[in-house]
C-alpha positions in Angstrom: -79.1 15.5 1.3 -80.7 14.7 -2.0 -78.2 13.6 -4.6 -79.3 12.8 -8.1 -77.4 10.3 -10.3 -76.1 13.1 -12.6 -73.7 14.3 -9.9 -72.5 10.8 -9.2 -71.6 10.2 -12.9 -69.6 13.5 -13.0 -67.4 12.3 -10.2 -66.7 8.9 -11.8 -63.6 8.2 -13.9 -64.1 6.7 -17.4 -63.0 3.3 -16.0 -65.5 3.4 -13.2 -68.2 4.6 -15.6 -67.5 1.7 -17.9 -67.6 -0.8 -15.0 -70.9 0.5 -13.8 -72.3 0.5 -17.4 -71.4 -3.2 -17.6 -73.1 -4.0 -14.3 -76.2 -2.0 -15.5 -76.3 -3.9 -18.7 -76.0 -7.2 -16.9 -78.9 -6.2 -14.7 -80.9 -5.1 -17.8 -81.1 -1.4 -16.8 -79.8 1.9 -18.2 -76.7 3.4 -16.5 -78.7 6.3 -15.0 -81.4 3.9 -13.7 -78.7 1.7 -12.2 -76.9 4.6 -10.5 -80.3 5.8 -9.1 -81.1 2.4 -7.7 -77.6 2.2 -6.1 -78.1 5.6 -4.5 -81.5 4.6 -3.3 -80.2 1.4 -1.7 -77.4 3.4 -0.1 -79.9 5.8 1.5 -82.2 3.0 2.6 -79.2 1.3 4.2 -78.2 4.5 6.0 -81.7 5.0 7.3 -81.8 1.4 8.6 -78.4 1.9 10.4 -79.7 5.1 12.0 -82.9 3.3 13.1 -80.9 0.4 14.6 -78.7 2.9 16.4 -81.7 4.7 17.8 -83.3 1.5 19.0 -80.1 0.4 20.7 -80.1 3.4 23.0 -81.4 2.5 26.5 -84.8 4.0 27.3 -85.4 5.8 30.5 -87.8 3.8 32.7 -91.3 5.2 32.9 -93.0 6.6 36.0 -94.7 3.4 37.0 -91.6 1.3 36.5 -89.6 3.6 38.8 -92.5 3.5 41.3 -92.5 -0.3 41.3 -88.8 -0.4 41.6 -88.9 1.8 44.7 -91.7 -0.3 46.1 -89.6 -3.5 45.8 -86.6 -2.0 47.7 -86.4 -2.8 51.4 -86.9 0.0 53.9 
C-alpha cells in the first residue's frame, strides 16, 4: 500500500493541518515534506515490527539437529 502525502492531508481537519504545519515549521520543513517523512517513518516502523514478529517464530530444527537429538536419546 503506497500512500502519498496528498491523501493524508485531505483526511486532516483544519486544526490537525495547522498543528502539523507548526511542527513542520519547527523542524524546518515544508508541510508536504513533513507529512512524507512521517509516513516513511510509519512504514519503516511497521516493517521493523513485522521483521521482529517473523524472527520471534520458532524455527523447525534441521535434519542434523533432529538426528543428533535422536542419537542422544537412550534406547
